[in-house]
C-alpha positions, -999 to +999 in steps of 0.1 A: +630-102-419+601-124-430+570-109-444+535-124-441+499-116-450+476-117-480+492-124-514+479-089-525+498-072-497+530-091-503+528-086-540+526-048-535+557-049-515+578-074-535+566-077-571+592-053-585+613-079-603+603-103-630+610-132-606+586-120-579+561-110-606+562-146-619+559-160-583+529-139-574+511-146-607+514-183-599+503-177-563+471-159-575+464-188-599+468-213-570+440-195-551+416-193-581+392-223-579+392-243-611+425-229-624+451-254-636+474-247-606+446-250-581+434-283-597+470-296-597+474-288-560+441-303-550+452-336-568+486-339-549+484-370-527+491-365-490+528-369-484+537-360-520+555-330-534+554-320-571+579-296-587+565-270-612+589-249-633+576-213-636+605-199-657+634-175-651+648-198-624+616-197-603+599-229-594+572-242-571+569-272-548+533-282-546+527-301-514+500-320-494+509-333-459+496-336-424+509-308-402+531-321-374+536-315-337+561-286-329+586-311-315+588-328-349+596-296-368+630-285-379+645-251-383+657-245-419+670-218-442+683-213-477+711-193-493+702-193-530+664-190-528+637-169-511+606-189-501+571-177-508+550-202-488+513-201-496+486-221-477+459-231-501+438-253-478+441-260-441+462-240-416+496-244-399+519-226-376+553-214-389+581-202-366+607-177-377+639-162-363+672-147-375+697-174-386+723-156-364+705-170-334+709-206-344+737-232-348+738-252-380+732-289-375+733-301-412+744-282-443+731-296-476+744-266-496+750-260-524+734-293-538+700-288-521+702-252-509+691-264-474+705-258-440+690-274-409+696-260-374+699-273-338+667-271-318+657-236-306+627-226-286+626-188-289+612-180-324+582-159-333+551-179-343+529-172-373+494-188-376+489-192-413+454-199-428+442-207-463+448-178-486+478-164-465+515-164-474+548-159-458+581-148-474+613-161-459+646-146-470+681-162-465+684-145-431+651-161-419+654-194-403+619-209-404+601-240-390+570-246-411+543-273-413+535-272-375+500-283-363+475-259-349+462-282-322+461-317-337+477-326-370+455-319-401+458-320-439+475-289-454+478-281-491+505-256-498+529-244-524+564-231-518+576-208-546+614-206-548+626-172-560+663-170-568+682-145-546+705-133-575 
């Protein structure tokens, strides 16, 4: 099941492979003011996503967007990649549940490694603030980018770590 907390805590639990080590080194750089990754993320325009190759099949999607009402969110999961979602600025709610509890609505695999699910109202809710991360495995359907109260700007990176 999903893991969440500080990058240091998550790294201690997961950074046993070169892929996760690469992912968490990048996450730490994103949180370091003035670093290249932090400056790049701060420059992403609202509504845009920039892909950054980290090597070894690991890549990051640097994003800036306005969080959205819960009703506008969609459940998703991935087969080929594990998500490490780091909030750099702002905050959002993320919901999570086991994929076995959901019915697939759209399957974009393998081309995009993305499955969307039918609406579901019984997931667990994580309130994620700047400097916190969540790790979603293929069994974790997740509904990210949800507003805490009214929509607000969030800067986030999603690191994609290959399953294999």
